[in-house]
C-alpha positions in Angstrom: 86.4 95.3 93.4 86.6 95.6 97.1 89.0 98.1 98.6 91.0 98.1 101.8 91.8 101.0 104.1 95.5 101.2 103.7 98.2 99.0 102.2 101.8 99.4 103.1 104.4 98.2 100.6 108.1 97.6 101.2 109.8 98.8 97.9 113.4 98.6 96.8 114.0 101.3 94.2 116.5 101.0 91.3 116.8 104.4 89.5 118.2 105.0 86.0 116.7 101.8 84.6 115.9 101.3 80.9 112.2 100.8 81.6 109.9 101.7 84.4 108.2 98.7 86.0 107.0 97.5 89.4 107.2 93.8 90.3 106.8 91.6 93.4 109.8 89.7 94.6 109.8 86.2 96.2 110.0 87.5 99.8 106.8 89.6 99.4 108.5 93.0 98.9 108.4 95.0 95.7 111.0 96.1 93.2 110.6 99.3 91.3 112.8 100.0 88.4 112.6 103.7 87.4 113.8 105.6 84.4 114.2 108.8 86.4 117.5 109.7 88.2 117.5 110.1 92.0 117.8 113.9 91.7 115.4 116.6 93.0 112.7 114.0 93.9 112.2 112.8 90.3 112.5 109.2 91.1 110.1 109.5 94.1 107.5 111.2 91.9 107.9 108.4 89.3 107.6 105.8 92.0 104.3 107.3 93.2 102.9 107.4 89.7 104.0 103.8 89.0 102.4 102.5 92.2 99.2 104.4 91.6 98.9 103.0 88.1 99.7 99.4 89.3 97.0 99.6 92.1 94.4 101.5 90.1 94.2 104.6 92.4 95.0 108.3 92.2 98.5 109.5 92.8 97.2 111.5 95.7 96.4 108.2 97.4 100.0 107.1 97.4 102.6 108.4 99.8 106.2 107.5 100.8 106.0 106.9 104.6 109.8 106.4 105.1 113.0 106.1 103.1 112.4 109.1 100.8 116.1 109.6 100.4 117.1 105.9 100.3 116.6 102.9 98.1 114.4 101.0 100.6 111.1 102.7 101.0 107.8 102.1 102.8 105.0 103.2 100.6 101.4 103.7 101.7 98.5 103.2 99.3 95.1 104.4 100.5 92.0 102.5 99.3 94.1 100.1 97.3 92.3 97.5 95.2 92.2 94.0 96.8 94.3 92.6 94.0 97.5 93.2 96.1 
């Protein structure tokens, strides 16, 4: 698979969900449902792991550019697979 330089995702986060999943919405943004509570960075850490798994990259390649303390986040994925 070909890779790109950097992919930026707009992600709406819903913490305290029953299951962790990442899905694309109709408007092109992403919805991340996370089991973790939004306390002590647990939800952000789970979001990074979930995005890395979904795009087939290392967790170190995923970073939250903005919105670390809010529900709407911009997430950068370095070297993301072209499947996005």
